C-alpha positions in Angstrom: 121.3 67.3 85.3 121.8 65.6 88.5 119.1 66.6 90.9 120.1 67.8 93.4 121.5 70.4 91.5 118.6 71.7 89.6 116.9 72.6 93.4 119.9 74.7 94.7 119.6 76.9 91.2 115.9 76.9 91.6 116.8 78.4 95.1 119.5 80.8 93.8 116.8 82.3 91.1 114.4 83.1 94.6 116.7 84.7 95.7 117.6 86.7 92.8 114.2 87.7 92.0 113.4 91.5 92.8 111.0 91.9 96.2 109.3 94.2 97.9 109.1 95.7 101.5 105.2 97.0 101.6 103.6 98.8 104.2 99.4 98.8 103.8 97.0 101.0 105.6 93.2 101.0 107.2 91.9 103.8 107.5 88.6 101.9 109.3 90.9 100.5 111.9 94.0 103.2 111.4 96.5 100.5 111.8 99.6 100.0 109.4 100.3 96.5 108.2 103.8 95.9 107.2 105.3 93.3 105.1 107.4 91.2 101.9 106.9 89.7 99.7 107.9 88.7 96.0 104.6 89.8 93.7 103.4 92.9 95.5 100.3 92.4 93.3 99.4 88.8 94.3 100.3 89.6 98.0 97.6 92.7 98.3 95.3 91.0 96.3 95.9 87.4 99.4 94.8 90.6 101.9 92.2 91.8 100.2 90.5 88.4 99.3 91.3 87.3 103.6 93.3 84.6 101.6 94.0 83.7 105.1 90.9 84.7 107.5 93.1 84.5 111.0 95.8 87.0 109.7 95.9 90.3 110.9 95.1 91.7 107.7 91.4 90.0 107.7 90.6 92.3 110.7 89.8 95.2 107.7 88.4 95.4 104.5 89.3 98.8 103.6 93.3 98.7 103.0 95.7 100.2 100.7 99.4 100.6 99.9 100.9 103.2 101.7 104.5 102.5 101.2 106.3 100.5 99.2 110.6 99.5 98.2 111.3 97.5 95.6 114.1 96.2 95.9 117.2 93.4 94.7 115.7 90.1 97.1 114.2 88.6 99.5 116.2 88.6 102.1 117.0 92.7 101.9 113.2 93.1 102.1 112.7 90.6 104.8 116.0 93.1 107.1 114.2 96.1 106.2 110.3 94.6 107.0 112.0 93.5 110.8 113.9 97.2 110.8 110.4 98.4 110.1 108.6 96.7 112.3 111.0 97.5 115.5 111.2 100.8 115.1 107.2 100.4 116.3 106.8 104.1 115.4 103.7 105.3 113.1 106.2 108.9 112.7 108.7 107.3 111.2 106.8 105.3 108.9 105.4 108.4 107.7 109.2 109.8 107.1 109.0 106.7 105.2 107.2 108.0 102.7 108.1 111.2 102.9 111.7 110.7 101.8 113.1 108.9 99.0 116.8 109.2 100.7 115.2 107.5 104.0 114.3 104.2 101.6 117.1 103.9 99.5 119.5 104.4 103.4 117.5 101.4 103.9 118.3 99.5 100.8 122.0 100.4 101.2 122.3 99.3 105.0 120.5 95.7 104.5 121.2 94.6 100.6 123.5 91.8 100.7 
């Protein structure tokens, strides 16, 4: 198999993996963090371990997973993340956690 073809297949496989849009909350700074990733447990551990010392989540030690939404691929997760960030609303984030219909509507709207 040509080298370029194996790279393309690898890229397609990456797009097919399940992904997450997630929201973390820190009670010490009373702030939310919105992100997306393909491996939520690994990414959450990175936040807690302060793998990236200059990142926003390095400001606090008490981050908890407030909300997560599993979707079909990383592109959809990123689109949902951007939508939530554009809303710039604590009220919207709280409604998202309370209403499963809201999460489903985001999945429908932003799925590729």
